[in-house]
C-alpha positions in Angstrom: -58.1 -92.9 -21.6 -58.1 -89.2 -20.7 -57.4 -87.5 -17.4 -59.5 -87.7 -14.2 -61.5 -84.6 -13.5 -59.9 -82.2 -11.0 -62.6 -82.8 -8.4 -62.0 -86.5 -8.6 -58.2 -86.1 -8.2 -58.8 -83.7 -5.3 -61.1 -86.1 -3.6 -58.3 -88.7 -3.4 -56.5 -86.5 -0.9 -53.0 -86.4 -2.3 -50.2 -84.2 -1.1 -50.8 -81.9 -4.1 -54.1 -80.7 -2.6 -53.3 -80.8 1.1 -52.5 -77.7 3.1 -48.8 -77.3 3.6 -47.2 -77.8 7.0 -44.5 -75.2 6.4 -44.9 -72.1 8.6 -47.3 -73.9 11.1 -46.6 -73.7 14.8 -47.0 -77.4 15.1 -49.9 -77.4 17.6 -53.5 -76.7 17.5 -54.6 -73.3 18.8 -56.8 -74.6 21.6 -57.3 -74.0 25.3 -55.1 -76.1 27.5 -57.0 -79.0 29.1 -57.1 -77.7 32.6 -59.8 -79.1 35.0 -62.7 -76.7 35.4 -62.1 -76.3 39.2 -58.5 -75.1 38.8 -57.4 -71.5 38.4 -54.4 -70.8 36.3 -52.5 -67.7 35.2 -50.4 -67.4 32.1 -48.1 -64.8 30.6 -48.0 -63.9 26.9 -44.4 -64.3 25.8 -44.9 -63.8 22.1 -47.4 -63.0 19.3 -47.0 -65.5 16.5 -48.2 -65.5 12.9 -49.2 -68.9 11.6 -49.3 -69.5 7.9 -52.9 -70.0 6.7 -54.4 -68.3 9.7 -55.4 -64.6 9.6 -55.8 -64.1 13.4 -52.5 -63.9 15.3 -51.7 -66.4 18.0 -50.7 -65.7 21.6 -47.9 -67.9 22.9 -48.7 -68.3 26.6 -46.5 -69.7 29.3 -48.3 -70.9 32.5 -47.0 -71.1 36.0 -46.4 -74.8 35.7 -44.1 -74.2 32.7 -46.4 -75.5 30.0 -46.8 -73.5 26.8 -50.0 -73.1 24.7 -51.0 -71.2 21.6 -54.4 -69.4 21.7 -55.9 -66.9 19.2 -55.2 -63.4 20.4 -57.9 -60.7 21.0 -57.7 -57.0 20.1 -55.4 -55.2 22.5 -53.2 -58.2 23.3 -49.6 -57.2 24.2 -46.5 -59.2 25.0 -45.9 -59.4 28.7 -49.6 -59.3 29.7 -51.1 -61.9 32.0 -54.2 -64.0 31.3 -56.4 -65.9 33.7 -58.0 -69.3 33.1 -60.7 -70.5 35.4 -64.2 -69.8 36.9 -62.9 -67.0 39.1 -61.3 -65.0 36.3 -62.0 -61.3 35.9 -64.2 -60.1 33.1 -61.2 -58.7 31.2 -60.0 -58.9 27.6 -58.1 -62.1 27.0 -59.3 -64.0 30.1 -60.9 -67.4 29.6 -64.0 -68.2 31.6 -67.0 -70.6 31.4 -70.0 -69.0 29.8 -72.0 -69.6 33.0 -69.9 -66.9 34.8 -70.0 -64.4 32.0 -72.6 -61.6 32.3 -75.2 -61.0 29.6 -74.1 -58.6 26.9 -70.4 -59.5 27.2 -68.4 -59.7 23.9 -66.7 -63.1 23.6 -64.8 -65.2 21.0 -63.2 -68.6 20.6 -66.1 -70.4 22.2 -66.2 -74.2 22.9 -68.9 -76.0 21.1 -68.5 -78.9 23.5 -66.8 -78.7 26.9 -63.2 -79.6 26.6 -62.8 -79.2 22.8 -60.5 -76.1 23.3 -62.6 -73.6 21.3 -64.3 -74.4 18.0 -66.6 -71.5 17.0 -66.1 -67.8 16.5 -62.4 -68.2 15.7 -62.2 -66.2 12.5 -60.2 -62.9 12.5 -62.2 -59.9 13.6 -65.2 -61.8 14.8 -67.0 -62.0 18.1 -70.2 -63.2 19.7 -72.4 -61.8 22.5 -73.7 -63.6 25.6 -77.4 -63.2 25.2 -79.1 -64.8 28.2 -78.8 -67.5 30.8 -81.5 -70.1 31.2 -82.3 -73.5 32.7 -81.5 -75.2 29.3 -78.1 -73.5 29.0 -76.5 -70.2 28.0 -77.7 -68.5 24.8 -75.1 -66.9 22.6 -75.7 -64.6 19.6 -73.2 -65.6 16.8 -71.7 -63.3 14.2 -74.2 -64.7 11.6 -77.1 -63.4 13.7 -78.2 -66.9 14.7 -78.5 -68.0 18.3 -76.9 -71.1 19.9 -77.6 -72.6 23.3 -74.5 -74.0 24.9 -73.5 -76.0 27.9 -72.8 -73.6 30.8 -69.4 -75.2 31.4 -68.2 -74.3 27.9 -65.3 -71.8 28.0 -65.0 -68.6 26.0 -62.5 -65.8 25.7 -63.4 -62.2 26.5 -63.0 -59.8 23.7 -62.9 -59.6 19.9 -60.4 -61.7 17.9 -57.6 -59.7 16.3 -56.7 -59.6 12.6 -60.0 -58.2 11.3 -59.9 -56.9 7.8 -57.0 -59.0 6.6 -59.2 -60.7 4.0 -60.1 -57.3 2.5 -56.5 -56.6 1.4 -55.8 -57.2 -2.3 -53.3 -59.9 -3.2 -51.9 -57.8 -6.1 -50.6 -61.0 -7.8 -51.9 -64.4 -8.7 -48.8 -66.0 -7.0 -49.6 -64.5 -3.6 -53.2 -65.6 -3.9 -52.1 -69.1 -4.9 -49.8 -69.4 -1.8 -52.5 -68.1 0.5 -55.0 -70.7 -0.8 -52.4 -73.4 -0.7 -51.7 -72.8 3.0 -55.4 -73.2 3.7 -55.8 -76.3 1.5 -58.3 -74.5 -0.8 -58.6 -74.9 -4.6 -57.1 -72.1 -6.7 -57.4 -71.2 -9.5 -60.9 -72.5 -10.3 -61.2 -73.4 -14.0 -64.6 -73.8 -15.7 -65.3 -77.2 -17.1 -66.3 -75.8 -20.5 -62.9 -74.1 -20.8 -61.0 -77.4 -20.4 -60.2 -80.0 -23.0 -62.5 -82.9 -23.7 -60.1 -85.5 -22.3 -59.9 -83.5 -19.0 -63.5 -82.7 -18.2 -66.9 -84.0 -19.4 -68.0 -80.4 -20.3 -64.9 -79.6 -22.3 -64.1 -79.6 -26.0 -66.2 -78.5 -29.0 -66.1 -75.5 -31.3 -67.7 -73.3 -28.6 -67.6 -73.2 -24.9 -70.9 -75.0 -24.1 -71.7 -78.1 -22.0 -73.4 -79.9 -25.0 -75.5 -82.1 -22.7 -77.5 -81.9 -19.6 -75.5 -80.5 -16.7 -77.7 -82.3 -14.2 -76.3 -85.7 -13.3 -77.5 -88.5 -11.1 -76.4 -89.1 -7.5 -75.3 -92.5 -8.6 -73.2 -91.3 -11.6 -69.7 -92.7 -11.9 -66.9 -90.6 -10.6 -65.7 -89.6 -14.0 -69.0 -88.1 -14.9 -70.1 -86.7 -11.6 -69.7 -83.0 -12.4 -72.2 -80.2 -12.8 -75.5 -80.0 -10.9 -75.4 -83.3 -8.9 -78.9 -84.6 -8.1 -80.4 -81.1 -8.5 -84.1 -80.8 -7.7 -84.5 -77.7 -9.8 -82.2 -75.5 -11.8 -82.4 -72.1 -13.6 -83.6 -68.7 -12.5 -87.3 -69.6 -12.2 -88.8 -68.1 -9.1 -91.3 -69.8 -6.9 -94.6 -67.9 -6.7 -95.5 -66.9 -3.2 -98.4 -68.9 -1.8 -101.4 -66.9 -0.7 
């Protein structure tokens, strides 16, 4: 019978491969769903570390008593006040629609669609730049260097997200790395197929570590054999000659 390949067991979505809920704040780190016309002020009452997230979270209490968790920017301190609304100042930590943010301003935690609470530029230590305002929307330069045109109503936070450089620190042990990947729902360790037994993986077994067959499989291959280069158009190191 054999065992199902790891990629097949992982695709089933069992608890073994899901990100753990231990150490999570229990709520998404998104902007509160305030109407665009309203102006609100909140106070940072705590800075929280959430497992699986490198950027710290600001625990904000608003004047109406509601509490929200929002990724913190560099320079955030407990007791500071933040503004949410179109009339907010251009100050670190304040949340404003991109239509009211001047060109050249550093922003982060930007909404991809109005009301989603922040979906892009949320990694630790990242930021984007408001590039220009036009009739078709507001153009933002992303950390990758690409440009994106967004709805002018989309909100963004002024400043650079905190926690930069956390991923450059060495884990020092395999156990710490396993726990870090477990919290994010990532696969670790990654074992090569040729290093596994024949009953575990189609590439396993044999007197030497070699695939023993073509590693390119069809898009319609059965789940037990769908490993390797799936529906690859070309493989190898061959370089395409430049057309003159």
